[in-house]
C-alpha positions, -999 to 999 in steps of 0.1 A, spaced: 3 772 141 -25 783 117 3 797 95 18 762 94 -16 747 84 -21 774 57 14 767 43 7 730 43 -26 736 25 -8 757 -1 17 729 -6 -10 704 -10 -28 725 -37 5 730 -55 13 693 -55 -22 686 -68 -14 709 -97 19 691 -102 0 658 -102 -25 671 -127 4 684 -148 19 649 -148 -12 638 -167 -5 664 -194 32 654 -199 38 644 -235 54 610 -237 75 596 -265 67 561 -279 81 533 -258 102 521 -287 119 555 -289 129 557 -252 166 556 -248 173 547 -211 210 557 -212 202 590 -229 175 598 -204 197 589 -174 221 616 -185 193 642 -184 183 635 -148 186 666 -126 204 665 -92 172 678 -75 146 663 -52 115 647 -68 95 616 -76 102 590 -103 78 566 -119 88 533 -136 68 520 -165 67 485 -180 63 475 -217 25 479 -214 31 514 -201 17 506 -166 33 523 -137 51 495 -117 70 515 -91 69 550 -76 97 564 -55 110 596 -41 145 609 -40 165 637 -25 187 636 -56 169 621 -87 201 618 -107 218 596 -81 188 576 -71 174 566 -105 208 557 -119 213 532 -91 186 509 -106 204 505 -139 239 500 -124 252 464 -121 255 455 -84 255 424 -63 237 442 -35 204 443 -54 177 419 -41 160 395 -64 128 416 -63 147 447 -73 164 429 -102 130 415 -113 115 450 -112 144 466 -132 141 439 -159 105 450 -165 113 488 -168 107 500 -203 109 537 -195 108 561 -166 96 597 -159 101 621 -131 87 652 -114 109 678 -98 98 692 -64 111 721 -43 119 699 -13 120 664 0 88 670 20 69 679 -12 84 648 -29 71 626 0 35 640 -2 35 636 -40 49 600 -37 20 591 -13 -6 606 -37 8 587 -67 11 554 -49 -25 557 -37 -37 565 -73 -17 539 -92 -11 511 -66 21 500 -84 30 463 -83 65 468 -68 57 492 -41 50 479 -6 13 483 -5 -13 487 23 -40 462 12 -67 476 34 -83 509 22 -103 518 53 -120 549 65 -127 553 101 -159 567 117 -161 597 140 -188 611 163 -196 647 152 -210 672 177 -224 703 159 -215 726 188 -220 758 167 -258 752 162 -285 767 185 -298 732 190 -267 710 184 -267 674 172 -246 642 177 -240 626 143 -221 597 127 -194 609 103 -169 593 80 -150 626 75 -132 650 98 -138 684 83 -124 718 91 -157 732 103 -170 745 137 -180 711 149 -163 690 175 -151 655 165 -146 624 187 -125 595 174 -116 580 150 -131 547 162 -124 513 146 -160 500 147 -188 517 129 -213 495 147 -200 506 181 -202 543 171 -238 539 160 -246 521 193 -230 549 212 -250 575 193 -282 556 199 -275 554 236 -269 592 237 -302 598 221 -319 576 247 -301 592 276 -302 629 266 -329 631 239 -307 650 214 -323 657 180 -312 640 148 -331 660 122 -316 685 98 -342 712 104 -329 748 108 -338 757 143 -351 780 156 -362 792 121 -383 761 113 -397 757 148 -434 747 147 -436 743 109 -440 705 110 -452 679 134 -426 662 157 -411 631 143 -411 595 155 -381 600 178 -402 623 200 -429 597 204 -404 570 214 -387 594 238 -354 597 219 -358 635 211 -371 663 233 -387 680 202 -370 713 202 -386 717 167 -419 723 186 -405 744 214 -412 716 239 -378 723 255 -360 756 260 -326 763 244 -310 765 279 -324 731 290 -315 715 257 -279 729 261 -276 713 295 -285 679 280 -261 684 252 -233 692 276 -240 660 295 -237 642 261 -203 657 255 -192 647 290 -203 612 282 -182 612 250 -153 625 270 -155 594 292 -171 609 323 -194 580 332 -193 580 370 -220 606 376 -243 591 349 -239 556 363 -249 568 398 -279 587 384 -292 557 365 -287 534 395 -307 558 417 -335 560 391 -337 523 387 -339 518 424 -366 545 428 -387 530 400 -384 496 415 -395 508 449 -425 526 433 -433 493 416 -429 509 382 -411 478 369 -412 487 332 -393 519 340 -369 500 362 -361 476 334 -355 506 310 -330 521 335 -314 487 340 -309 483 302 -295 518 299 -272 512 329 -259 480 312 -253 498 279 -233 526 296 -212 500 314 -204 483 281 -193 516 265 -172 524 295 -156 490 294 -144 494 258 -126 526 267 -100 515 293 -74 539 305 -40 529 290 -18 558 303 -19 586 327 -7 611 301 -42 617 286 -25 621 252 -35 611 217 -11 585 203 -10 556 179 11 525 187 23 507 156 40 473 154 42 445 129 48 408 123 59 392 91 69 360 75 85 352 41 54 363 21 31 385 42 31 412 69 5 424 93 7 458 110 -12 463 142 -23 498 153 -36 507 188 -56 540 189 -53 559 222 -73 591 225 -71 613 256 -54 584 274 -81 559 265 -77 529 242 -107 535 219 -99 507 195 -73 488 175 -70 476 140 -47 454 119 -37 459 83 -24 434 58 6 447 39 20 434 6 58 436 9 73 442 -25 109 453 -26 110 463 10 130 437 29 134 451 64 109 459 91 119 495 90 112 498 53 78 481 56 67 503 86 80 534 67 58 525 37 28 518 60 31 551 79 33 571 47 3 554 31 -19 552 62 -15 588 74 -18 601 38 -54 587 39 -66 594 74 -76 629 85 -66 626 121 -29 628 131 -22 620 168 3 639 189 26 609 192 35 578 172 52 549 189 67 526 163 84 492 167 116 501 149 130 535 138 116 546 104 136 555 74 133 592 64 122 598 100 130 635 100 110 643 68 81 621 79 80 640 112 79 673 93 51 660 71 29 647 100 35 680 119 24 700 90 -8 679 85 -17 681 122 -8 717 126 10 709 158 42 692 167 41 654 162 66 632 180 78 600 164 97 575 186 106 538 190 107 532 227 132 506 242 120 505 278 92 514 302 54 515 296 56 527 260 79 498 251 54 474 267 26 489 246 46 485 214 54 449 224 17 442 230 9 455 196 36 433 180 22 402 198 -13 410 185 1 414 150 18 380 152 -15 365 164 -34 380 135 -8 369 110 -9 333 123 -47 332 123 -51 348 89 -24 330 71 -47 303 58 -75 328 52 -51 349 31 -40 318 11 -76 309 4 -85 344 -6 -56 345 -31 -66 311 -45 -102 323 -51 -90 356 -67 -56 358 -83 -53 320 -83 -86 316 -101 -77 342 -127 -45 324 -134 -65 291 -138 -87 308 -164 -57 322 -182 -42 287 -183 -74 272 -198 -74 299 -225 -36 298 -230 -34 336 -222 -9 355 -202 -11 385 -178 -49 386 -173 -56 413 -147 -88 430 -158 -119 411 -169 -151 427 -182 -184 408 -185 -217 420 -202 -253 410 -199 -287 422 -213 -320 423 -194 -355 430 -207 -391 419 -201 -410 416 -233 -388 443 -247 -396 468 -220 -367 492 -214 -339 468 -225 -307 475 -206 -272 463 -207 -247 458 -178 -209 460 -178 -191 446 -147 -154 447 -140 -132 423 -121 -95 431 -114 -72 404 -100 -103 383 -93 -122 409 -73 -151 431 -84 -142 467 -91 -176 483 -87 -164 519 -94 -159 508 -130 -193 491 -135 -214 508 -162 -251 507 -171 -265 511 -206 -300 520 -216 -306 505 -250 -314 532 -275 -314 518 -311 -331 485 -306 -369 479 -304 -382 448 -287 -364 419 -271 -333 414 -294 -304 404 -272 -278 402 -300 -286 436 -314 -287 451 -279 -253 435 -270 -238 449 -302 -250 484 -292 -236 481 -257 -202 470 -268 -200 495 -296 -209 524 -272 -185 511 -246 -154 508 -268 -162 537 -291 -164 559 -260 -131 545 -247 -113 551 -280 -126 586 -283 -115 593 -247 -81 578 -254 -77 600 -285 -85 631 -265 -59 621 -239 -34 612 -266 -37 648 -280 -27 660 -245 1 634 -243 -16 614 -216 -14 576 -216 -44 552 -214 -40 546 -177 -54 580 -167 -88 576 -185 -120 563 -170 -134 543 -200 -100 539 -216 -89 510 -192 -95 482 -217 -99 446 -205 -74 418 -209 -103 395 -214 -140 399 -223 -165 373 -210 -199 371 -226 -229 356 -210 -235 331 -237 -219 309 -264 -209 313 -300 -235 339 -309 -226 364 -282 -189 359 -288 -192 365 -325 -211 397 -318 -183 409 -296 -156 399 -320 -174 417 -348 -176 450 -328 -139 448 -319 -129 441 -355 -148 471 -367 -131 493 -341 -96 478 -348 -92 463 -314 -77 430 -305 -90 417 -271 -96 380 -263 -133 371 -260 -148 340 -245 -183 329 -238 -196 314 -206 -216 284 -219 -245 270 -199 -261 236 -200 -298 227 -203 -302 234 -165 -288 270 -169 -255 260 -152 -221 270 -165 -205 240 -182 -175 255 -201 -159 283 -219 -163 290 -257 -130 304 -270 -114 304 -305 -143 284 -319 -138 256 -294 -158 248 -263 -133 242 -234 -147 220 -206 -137 231 -171 -134 214 -138 -165 224 -118 -146 220 -85 -118 244 -95 -115 280 -82 -115 292 -118 -150 277 -123 -163 294 -91 -149 328 -103 -166 324 -137 -199 316 -119 -195 347 -97 -188 369 -127 -218 355 -146 -241 359 -116 -228 395 -109 -233 406 -145 -269 392 -144 -276 407 -110 -264 442 -121 -284 442 -153 -316 430 -135 -312 455 -107 -310 484 -132 -339 470 -152 -360 467 -120 -352 503 -110 -365 515 -144 -397 494 -141 -403 508 -106 -399 544 -118 -424 537 -146 -449 520 -123 -450 547 -96 -462 574 -120 -493 590 -105 -524 599 -124 -518 635 -112 -487 635 -135 -511 636 -165 -529 668 -154 -518 697 -177 -502 726 -159 -499 708 -125 -462 705 -116 -444 685 -89 -449 712 -62 -487 713 -67 -490 676 -70 -472 672 -37 -493 699 -20 -525 683 -32 -516 649 -19 -505 663 14 -538 683 18 -563 657 5 -544 626 16 -555 605 -15 -562 608 -52 -598 597 -45 -603 627 -22 -589 650 -49 -613 636 -74 -643 642 -51 -633 677 -40 -653 707 -53 -638 735 -73 -639 757 -42 -621 732 -21 -594 727 -47 -590 765 -50 -583 768 -12 -557 740 -11 -520 751 -5 -501 762 -36 -533 763 -57 -551 792 -74 -584 794 -93 -569 785 -127 -549 755 -114 -580 743 -95 -601 744 -127 -574 724 -145 -576 697 -118 -614 697 -117 -617 696 -155 -593 667 -157 -615 646 -134 -650 659 -143 -647 671 -179 -670 700 -191 -688 702 -158 -660 723 -146 -671 751 -168 -707 750 -155 -695 751 -119 -672 780 -126 -701 800 -140 -693 797 -177 -718 787 -203 -711 772 -237 -719 793 -268 -750 785 -288 -743 765 -320 
């Protein structure tokens, strides 16, 4: 089985190289792309194809056993094509493809590309979630119980995944209270006794193995009890806590009795959440969906070792997929491409397309055989039906919520586009400047895509060329640096034949929003004109009360409805740009203010400064210390002590050290 995992790992690395190679493929200009000529060149081999629109954005990613047959189907006239497929085909300006050795490789690469590019016409999983695990570091001499968002191939033991991070943290806190397992990262037993025990020891949530207060054997027994607890063996613990509570009560130790009662209640709550759902004690996921004409919700029940440890639902954006089978197939590929844990069995509502190759892929990822089935009778069928009913309930409950969310995001962007008479606004960038009397002027760039903040693309700028509080000059520097960097990065990519979509700073906006009126807009237009760029720029104009009143665009102030979703989105963008700039500026001020007077002592570095503060406790004590006391401090020698003493006492340091000044 390890050979299967190694083979899968090798395939993953090879596919990553293929994916990287895709970024180096030299592309011909869109106008020179001849669809008919390129269709004739398609190979009759397995692979992945990517459809681009006129803006060179990837709008669809698919896989094929035979690229020649599959891609040609899109461009053949047929009455069988759905309206969504015909709409997608009408937008295709060019396509490209990657050949793979097998259909399995094509499936993995397809999953990677869909996750990276999120094409408009692919059925997309809207929720990009990571699930928490409980990590037991069983290989350590004094092992720990930790919260983890990753399932790594190390020597630790993992429990989960769980659907609630809060529940995981509560469980870990309970384990610390029950078994006093350490949380620190000290290397034990090497670091034993080097530092004082931490707060957890004093509040009785750690047995302080760092001080040798508990033997390795006794600690190991407590840790094993913690593992038993995580495995769901609660009966013995519940009985033990019950006895202790009764004994404390009879001894009139009521505070202890209350503590045991609270622990007993906490354990019962954890036990209640992990109900037995089957006698098979297997790991399985149960997947079902509900949909209407516009939306779909997929419900997943997570069963681990026979216990239902959680459930979660996912909103799916159906694109060209029309059937339940197609939607569930897309969901399974995207969901299990992003989660590290693959259960032994998947129960799905309807048979999946490409079931055989998906089973091979999941088996390779797990390293053990994975079973994929759609039960029609018995207990398993009832579990799937239960998941389907839950999905329907969520869809009904969330329908209005989804509609409101779309109104405040995509709907709001479309409103703004209508006010400005623009089309296809997807990415908006906004800028702001922050300074206090010219101190450390900074600029912020925030990004909204489809009406939502994209924080991974936010950028901070420390003003370099402007002295004093000059917002116009500072904004000119920020915009010049941002777009010059983008153009330079784009040129480097173009030399390699890679389009703009792959760069970090090369994703230029469809609209720039400036936190101000005519002056700020003209600054931005001037920068874009110098750089040869044509990007719409509007200003967010405020009234005398510092409230947004309209948009300044094409030398005209456009009034906007203050009750519209577009207005609310503009306000959010304006506030976010301001917040991001102030937050950065505040952090720089804080760093400047926390400088210690010890930083100014020549020859005294961070290690000695820290050692001095730890030894003497305060700067005042350092100032009052004698030369001998300074010399005996940790990390100090005679020369360093003289430097510190001389800094605080001037020439008197020479007299104390036995030196006399030369006669004039």
